[in-house]
C-alpha positions as CSV (number, residue, x, y, z in Angstrom):
1,M,20.6,-21.2,3.0
2,R,17.7,-21.7,5.4
3,P,18.5,-21.1,9.1
4,Q,18.5,-24.1,11.4
5,G,15.0,-24.9,12.6
6,A,13.3,-23.0,9.7
7,V,10.3,-24.8,8.3
8,R,9.8,-25.3,4.6
9,R,6.3,-24.5,3.4
10,D,5.3,-25.8,0.0
11,P,3.3,-23.3,-2.1
12,P,-0.2,-24.1,-3.3
13,A,-0.3,-26.2,-6.5
14,T,-2.3,-23.6,-8.4
15,V,-2.4,-19.8,-8.6
16,S,-5.5,-18.3,-7.1
17,T,-7.2,-15.0,-8.0
18,E,-9.1,-15.0,-4.7
19,P,-7.7,-13.5,-1.4
20,C,-6.1,-16.2,0.7
21,K,-7.0,-16.3,4.3
22,G,-4.0,-16.7,6.6
23,I,-1.5,-15.8,3.9
24,A,0.4,-12.5,3.9
25,Q,-0.6,-10.3,1.0
26,I,2.0,-8.4,-1.0
27,E,0.9,-4.8,-0.2
28,H,3.8,-2.9,-1.9
29,I,7.3,-3.1,-3.3
30,A,9.6,-0.2,-2.6
31,L,12.4,0.9,-4.9
32,A,15.1,3.4,-4.0
33,T,16.1,5.8,-6.8
34,N,18.3,8.8,-7.4
35,D,15.6,10.4,-9.6
36,V,12.0,9.8,-8.4
37,E,10.4,11.8,-11.2
38,C,12.2,9.9,-13.9
39,L,11.4,6.5,-12.4
40,C,7.8,7.5,-11.8
41,D,7.4,8.7,-15.4
42,F,8.8,5.3,-16.6
43,Y,6.4,3.2,-14.4
44,R,3.4,5.4,-15.3
45,L,3.9,4.1,-18.9
46,L,2.7,0.7,-17.6
47,G,-0.7,2.2,-16.7
48,P,-1.0,2.3,-12.9
49,A,-3.0,4.8,-11.0
50,A,-0.6,7.3,-9.3
51,V,-0.6,9.2,-6.1
52,P,1.1,12.6,-6.7
53,L,4.7,13.0,-5.8
54,S,5.1,14.0,-2.1
55,T,7.9,15.1,0.2
56,D,8.1,14.1,3.9
57,S,8.7,17.3,5.8
58,G,10.5,15.4,8.6
59,T,12.9,13.3,6.6
60,G,12.9,15.0,3.2
61,L,12.3,11.7,1.5
62,R,10.5,12.2,-1.9
63,T,8.1,9.5,-2.8
64,C,5.7,8.5,-5.5
65,V,3.3,5.6,-5.1
66,L,1.8,3.8,-8.1
67,D,-1.1,1.4,-7.7
68,F,-0.9,-1.8,-9.8
69,C,-4.3,-3.3,-9.2
70,G,-4.0,-3.2,-5.4
71,V,-0.2,-3.7,-5.2
72,G,1.7,-0.5,-4.6
73,L,5.0,0.4,-6.2
74,E,6.6,2.9,-3.8
75,L,9.5,4.9,-5.4
76,V,11.7,6.6,-2.8
77,E,14.5,9.3,-3.2
78,R,16.6,10.6,-0.4
79,P,17.3,14.3,-0.5
80,G,20.8,15.2,-1.7
81,R,21.6,11.6,-2.8
82,R,23.0,11.2,-6.3
83,E,25.5,8.3,-5.8
84,G,24.5,4.9,-4.5
85,A,27.2,3.6,-2.2
86,A,27.6,-0.2,-1.8
87,G,25.6,-1.3,1.2
88,D,23.6,1.9,1.4
89,A,20.0,1.1,2.3
90,L,18.8,3.7,-0.2
91,A,21.2,2.9,-3.1
92,P,19.1,2.5,-6.3
93,G,17.3,-0.8,-6.4
94,L,15.0,-2.9,-4.2
95,L,14.4,-1.2,-0.9
96,H,11.9,-3.7,0.6
97,L,8.9,-5.9,0.0
98,G,5.9,-4.9,2.0
99,F,3.5,-7.6,3.3
100,A,0.1,-6.7,4.8
101,L,-0.8,-9.2,7.6
102,G,-4.1,-7.7,8.7
103,S,-3.4,-7.1,12.4
104,A,-0.8,-6.0,14.9
105,D,-1.0,-9.5,16.5
106,A,-0.2,-11.1,13.2
107,V,2.8,-8.8,12.8
108,D,4.0,-9.7,16.3
109,E,3.5,-13.4,15.8
110,L,5.2,-13.7,12.4
111,T,8.1,-11.6,13.5
112,R,8.5,-13.9,16.5
113,V,8.3,-17.0,14.4
114,L,10.9,-15.7,11.9
115,A,13.2,-14.6,14.7
116,A,12.8,-18.0,16.5
117,A,13.7,-19.7,13.2
118,G,17.0,-17.8,13.0
119,Y,16.1,-15.0,10.6
120,R,17.4,-11.5,11.4
121,V,14.9,-8.9,12.7
122,L,16.2,-5.4,11.8
123,Q,13.3,-3.6,13.4
124,P,11.0,-5.3,16.0
125,P,7.3,-4.5,15.8
126,H,6.7,-0.8,16.3
127,R,4.5,2.2,15.3
128,T,6.1,4.4,12.7
129,G,6.0,8.2,12.8
130,E,4.8,8.4,9.2
131,R,1.1,7.4,9.0
132,G,1.3,5.7,12.4
133,R,1.5,2.2,10.8
134,Y,2.4,-0.9,12.9
135,E,5.3,-2.8,11.3
136,S,8.5,-4.8,11.7
137,V,11.4,-5.3,9.3
138,V,13.1,-8.7,8.8
139,L,15.7,-10.0,6.3
140,D,15.1,-13.0,4.1
141,P,18.0,-15.5,3.5
142,D,19.4,-13.4,0.7
143,G,19.4,-10.2,2.8
144,N,16.3,-8.6,1.2
145,R,14.2,-6.5,3.6
146,L,10.6,-7.5,4.2
147,K,8.4,-5.0,5.9
148,L,5.6,-6.7,7.8
149,S,2.7,-4.4,8.5
150,V,-1.0,-4.0,9.3
């Protein structure tokens, strides 16, 4: 269900292969997993370029990023997690969809527009500790997390 005041935007009638000015670009999709090596090995069979497995020294998160022609698939494993609890943000499955907006102003504006339309903002625009990215996190009507970033 669409929140009150939300505006429906009809998609373009055709699929474009050119970058679309003013439209958020899917930058990455993040999946949580209990076994990052196994999932990475599986997705490597599809042929993407892969960034080597890494571990964040601050959080202990283990990640592997695969590049599917400019769209990243980020696989994330929390240390010590082997059971996915219902409602756990890092239970196996979709963690978030990442959209690149091009500027901090665009992140601020879209986050404001979505909040004003009644959508839930989980994290207002901020700089992250990892890589210093500027981002916000909002929920779509089904509760999926969208990470809006520069």
